[in-house]
C-alpha positions as CSV (number, residue, x, y, z in Angstrom):
1,M,10.9,-28.9,17.8
2,E,9.4,-32.1,16.6
3,S,7.3,-32.0,13.4
4,T,3.8,-33.5,13.5
5,Q,1.7,-34.9,10.6
6,A,-0.3,-31.6,10.7
7,D,2.8,-29.6,9.9
8,T,3.7,-31.5,6.7
9,P,3.6,-29.5,3.4
10,E,1.1,-32.0,2.0
11,T,-1.3,-31.4,4.9
12,L,-0.8,-27.7,4.7
13,A,-1.6,-27.8,1.0
14,E,-4.7,-30.0,1.7
15,T,-5.9,-27.5,4.3
16,F,-5.2,-24.6,2.0
17,W,-7.2,-26.2,-0.9
18,S,-10.0,-27.1,1.5
19,V,-10.3,-23.5,2.6
20,S,-10.1,-22.3,-1.0
21,R,-12.9,-24.8,-2.0
22,T,-15.1,-23.6,0.9
23,L,-14.7,-19.9,-0.2
24,R,-15.3,-20.8,-3.9
25,H,-18.4,-22.7,-3.0
26,A,-19.7,-19.8,-0.9
27,T,-19.0,-17.4,-3.8
28,H,-20.7,-19.8,-6.3
29,T,-23.8,-19.9,-4.1
30,A,-23.8,-16.1,-3.9
31,L,-23.6,-15.8,-7.7
32,A,-26.3,-18.3,-8.4
33,P,-29.2,-15.8,-8.0
34,L,-27.5,-13.6,-10.6
35,G,-27.4,-16.5,-13.1
36,I,-23.7,-16.0,-13.5
37,T,-21.1,-18.8,-13.5
38,P,-17.8,-18.2,-11.6
39,G,-15.9,-17.9,-14.9
40,Q,-18.4,-15.4,-16.3
41,G,-18.2,-13.5,-13.0
42,R,-14.4,-13.3,-13.2
43,A,-14.7,-11.9,-16.7
44,L,-17.3,-9.3,-15.7
45,G,-15.0,-8.3,-12.8
46,V,-12.0,-7.8,-15.1
47,L,-14.0,-5.8,-17.5
48,L,-15.5,-3.7,-14.7
49,K,-12.1,-3.0,-13.3
50,H,-10.2,-2.5,-16.6
51,G,-12.8,-1.4,-19.1
52,T,-13.0,-2.4,-22.8
53,M,-10.3,-4.7,-23.9
54,R,-9.3,-7.2,-26.6
55,L,-10.3,-10.8,-26.2
56,S,-6.6,-11.7,-26.0
57,E,-6.1,-9.3,-23.1
58,L,-9.1,-10.7,-21.3
59,S,-7.7,-14.2,-21.7
60,E,-4.4,-13.0,-20.1
61,H,-6.3,-11.5,-17.2
62,L,-8.3,-14.6,-16.7
63,R,-5.3,-16.9,-17.3
64,I,-7.4,-19.1,-19.5
65,A,-7.1,-20.2,-23.2
66,A,-8.4,-18.0,-25.9
67,R,-11.0,-20.6,-26.8
68,S,-12.3,-20.7,-23.3
69,T,-12.5,-16.9,-23.2
70,T,-14.5,-17.0,-26.4
71,E,-17.0,-19.4,-24.8
72,V,-17.3,-17.1,-21.7
73,V,-17.8,-14.0,-23.8
74,D,-20.3,-15.9,-26.0
75,A,-22.4,-16.6,-23.0
76,L,-22.1,-13.1,-21.6
77,E,-23.0,-11.6,-25.0
78,A,-26.1,-13.9,-25.3
79,D,-27.2,-12.6,-21.9
80,G,-26.8,-9.0,-23.1
81,L,-23.9,-8.3,-20.6
82,V,-21.2,-7.6,-23.1
83,T,-20.8,-6.5,-26.7
84,R,-18.1,-7.3,-29.3
85,A,-16.8,-4.8,-31.8
86,P,-13.9,-4.8,-34.2
87,D,-10.7,-3.1,-32.9
88,A,-10.2,0.0,-35.1
89,S,-6.4,-0.3,-34.7
90,D,-6.2,-4.0,-35.6
91,R,-9.0,-5.4,-37.7
92,R,-8.0,-9.0,-36.7
93,A,-8.7,-8.2,-33.1
94,T,-12.1,-8.0,-31.3
95,L,-12.9,-5.6,-28.4
96,V,-15.2,-6.7,-25.6
97,A,-17.1,-4.1,-23.6
98,L,-19.7,-4.2,-20.8
99,T,-23.2,-3.1,-21.7
100,E,-25.1,-1.0,-19.2
101,H,-26.8,-4.1,-18.0
102,G,-23.4,-5.9,-17.7
103,T,-22.1,-3.0,-15.6
104,Q,-25.1,-3.3,-13.3
105,I,-24.7,-7.0,-12.9
106,G,-20.9,-6.6,-12.5
107,S,-21.5,-4.2,-9.7
108,R,-24.0,-6.4,-8.0
109,L,-21.6,-9.3,-8.4
110,S,-18.8,-7.3,-6.7
111,D,-21.1,-6.4,-3.9
112,A,-22.1,-10.1,-3.4
113,R,-18.5,-11.2,-3.5
114,L,-17.5,-8.6,-1.0
115,A,-20.4,-9.5,1.4
116,E,-19.5,-13.2,1.1
117,A,-15.8,-12.5,1.7
118,E,-16.7,-10.3,4.7
119,A,-18.8,-13.1,6.2
120,F,-16.1,-15.7,5.5
121,F,-13.2,-13.8,6.9
122,G,-15.3,-12.1,9.5
123,R,-14.6,-15.1,11.8
124,L,-11.1,-13.8,12.2
125,D,-10.2,-10.9,14.4
126,E,-8.2,-8.0,12.9
127,R,-4.8,-9.3,14.1
128,D,-5.5,-12.7,12.5
129,R,-6.7,-11.1,9.3
130,S,-3.5,-9.0,9.1
131,E,-1.3,-12.1,9.7
132,L,-3.2,-14.1,7.1
133,R,-2.8,-11.2,4.6
134,R,0.9,-11.1,5.3
135,I,1.3,-14.9,4.8
136,L,-0.8,-15.0,1.6
137,D,1.2,-12.0,0.2
138,L,4.4,-13.9,0.9
139,L,3.1,-17.0,-0.9
140,R,1.7,-15.0,-3.8
141,A,5.0,-13.2,-4.4
142,P,7.3,-14.6,-7.0
143,E,10.3,-16.5,-5.6
144,G,13.6,-14.8,-5.9
């Protein structure tokens, strides 16, 4: 079977990134009314899912540098969405926890993301969604 320009890895990557940007843009638009940046939204989502954690753990979950995590947490704290407290088991560490307001915003954020994803992927029938999930799971799995 002859390969076409559309089948090249570079073109596949460009298509993948284009779809990813489209979904990110839609999500960013959905978050705007909440006054939350995508980075802040990711942090709220991690804290909502995993609960109180050290700043270093949050950095690992977000896969960003500690300095960047501190900036995200600073903004969330300024908006009353998280609190910081010393870690009783390690006085050098700081714990980050959602406030009640942060939990409410985090839940609204999850609902908005879910609705946006449903609209985005809703164009696919169940068979296509299943096949896309299978392919993405293959690509996400570590090689080996």
